[in-house]
C-alpha positions in Angstrom: 133.1 72.4 91.6 132.3 69.1 89.9 132.7 65.7 91.6 136.1 64.0 90.9 138.8 61.6 91.8 142.5 62.7 91.8 145.7 60.9 92.5 149.4 61.8 92.9 151.9 59.0 92.6 154.7 61.2 91.3 157.0 61.0 94.3 157.8 58.8 97.3 154.4 59.7 98.9 150.9 58.9 97.7 147.9 61.2 97.7 144.3 60.2 96.7 141.5 62.8 96.7 137.8 62.2 96.2 135.2 64.9 96.2 131.4 64.6 96.0 129.3 67.7 96.6 130.6 69.2 99.9 132.3 66.0 101.0 136.0 65.7 100.5 138.3 62.7 101.4 142.0 63.2 101.3 144.2 60.2 101.9 147.9 60.9 102.1 150.7 58.4 102.8 154.4 59.4 103.2 157.3 57.2 102.4 155.6 54.6 100.2 157.9 54.7 97.2 157.9 51.4 95.2 154.5 50.5 96.7 152.2 52.7 94.6 151.1 49.9 92.4 150.2 47.7 95.4 148.3 50.2 97.5 146.8 52.7 95.0 143.6 51.0 94.1 142.8 50.2 97.8 143.3 53.8 98.7 141.1 54.9 95.8 138.4 52.5 97.0 138.6 53.9 100.5 138.4 57.5 99.4 135.5 56.9 97.0 133.7 55.0 99.7 134.2 57.7 102.4 132.4 60.3 100.3 129.9 57.9 98.7 131.2 58.5 95.1 131.1 55.9 92.4 133.5 56.1 89.5 130.7 56.4 87.0 129.4 59.5 88.8 132.8 61.4 88.6 132.7 64.4 86.3 136.4 64.1 85.7 139.5 62.3 86.8 142.9 63.9 87.6 146.5 62.9 88.1 149.8 64.6 88.7 151.9 64.0 85.6 155.4 64.8 86.8 158.3 65.4 86.8 159.3 63.0 89.6 159.4 59.2 89.9 159.3 57.8 86.4 157.5 54.6 87.5 155.2 56.5 89.9 154.1 58.9 87.1 153.3 56.0 84.8 151.2 54.3 87.5 149.1 57.4 88.2 148.5 58.3 84.6 147.6 54.8 83.5 145.2 54.3 86.4 143.4 57.6 85.7 143.3 56.8 82.0 141.7 53.5 82.9 138.9 55.2 84.8 138.4 57.6 81.9 138.2 54.8 79.4 135.7 52.9 81.6 133.4 55.8 82.3 133.9 58.2 79.4 134.7 61.0 81.7 137.5 63.5 80.8 140.9 63.7 82.4 142.8 66.6 83.9 146.6 66.7 84.2 148.5 68.7 86.8 152.3 68.9 86.7 154.3 68.6 89.9 155.3 72.2 89.3 151.6 73.2 89.1 150.9 71.2 92.3 153.1 73.7 94.1 152.6 76.9 92.1 148.8 76.9 92.3 149.2 77.0 96.1 151.8 79.9 96.3 150.5 83.4 96.8 153.5 85.5 95.8 153.8 89.2 94.8 157.2 88.5 93.2 158.5 85.8 90.8 159.3 82.5 92.4 160.7 79.1 91.6 159.5 75.5 92.2 162.2 72.9 92.8 161.7 69.1 92.8 164.4 66.7 93.9 166.0 64.9 90.9 168.6 63.2 93.1 172.4 63.6 93.2 172.2 67.3 93.9 170.1 68.1 90.8 166.6 69.4 90.6 163.7 69.7 88.2 163.0 73.5 88.2 160.4 75.8 86.8 159.9 79.5 87.7 156.7 81.6 87.6 155.9 85.3 87.5 153.7 86.8 90.2 150.7 86.6 87.8 151.2 82.8 87.5 152.7 82.9 84.0 155.8 80.8 83.4 159.1 82.7 83.7 161.5 79.8 83.2 160.1 76.7 81.5 160.7 73.2 83.1 164.4 72.3 83.2 167.0 70.2 84.9 169.5 72.1 87.0 172.1 71.7 89.7 171.5 73.0 93.1 173.9 75.9 92.5 172.1 76.8 89.3 168.7 76.8 91.1 170.0 79.0 93.9 171.7 81.2 91.3 168.4 82.3 89.9 168.0 84.3 93.1 164.3 83.5 93.5 162.2 82.5 96.5 161.9 78.7 96.2 159.0 76.3 97.0 158.5 72.6 96.9 157.1 69.6 98.8 160.2 67.9 100.0 163.0 68.6 102.5 165.6 70.2 100.2 168.9 71.8 101.2 168.3 75.0 99.2 168.5 78.6 100.3 165.4 80.7 100.5 163.3 77.5 100.3 159.8 76.9 101.7 158.3 73.4 102.0 154.6 72.9 101.3 152.5 69.8 102.0 151.8 67.9 98.8 148.6 66.4 100.1 147.2 69.7 101.1 148.1 71.2 97.7 146.3 68.7 95.6 142.7 70.1 95.9 143.6 73.7 94.9 145.9 72.5 92.1 143.2 70.2 90.6 140.5 72.9 91.0 142.7 75.5 89.2 143.7 73.0 86.5 140.1 72.0 85.9 139.1 75.6 85.6 141.8 76.4 83.1 141.9 73.2 81.1 144.8 71.5 82.9 148.2 70.6 81.6 147.2 67.5 79.6 147.3 63.9 80.6 150.8 63.1 79.4 153.9 62.5 81.5 156.3 65.4 82.0 159.8 63.8 82.5 162.1 66.9 81.7 165.1 64.5 81.4 165.7 61.0 80.2 165.5 58.1 82.7 168.7 56.4 83.9 167.9 53.4 81.6 167.5 55.7 78.6 170.7 57.6 79.4 172.6 54.3 79.8 171.2 53.1 76.5 172.2 56.3 74.7 175.7 56.2 76.2 176.2 52.6 74.9 174.3 52.2 71.7 
């Protein structure tokens, strides 16, 4: 596959992946919410340096586009768009759902759940062939479990029939699949309004 740089700042962790030829550098940090803007560029420099890849030599750049942390999503997307603007290389977007789904090998339909706080979840379900069964939505825990599907995600979640994957380990496969199929577009997927927007709408 082509040489690339990919970042995931959509949650409380940070993942940076650089690939040049057969060399791959994966840098993953847990529990770094609210620090993405401070540490992201340094982690990118380290990843690119480890594989000997210059931004101008990347065939494309990729980012996870959400849903997840509103601020984190914006940081990741804006950083990748900056690299694309500077180099002229194309971008590839991967949703947080795709990050998980592209790494699930299931013979039955399954769901992907992402913590949206306060007992609610961003949810999307897929058929065994990878097609979308239930489009991205915002559900309560009871509603997610009520779908009766095997569930996957990358956080510790109190859901029945749930399997946790490692987000860092998932990024390479997800980017490779998205690049092959055209990706999900480099635009933020929020699913619901931010708390600030909800507060504004409640008190116009």
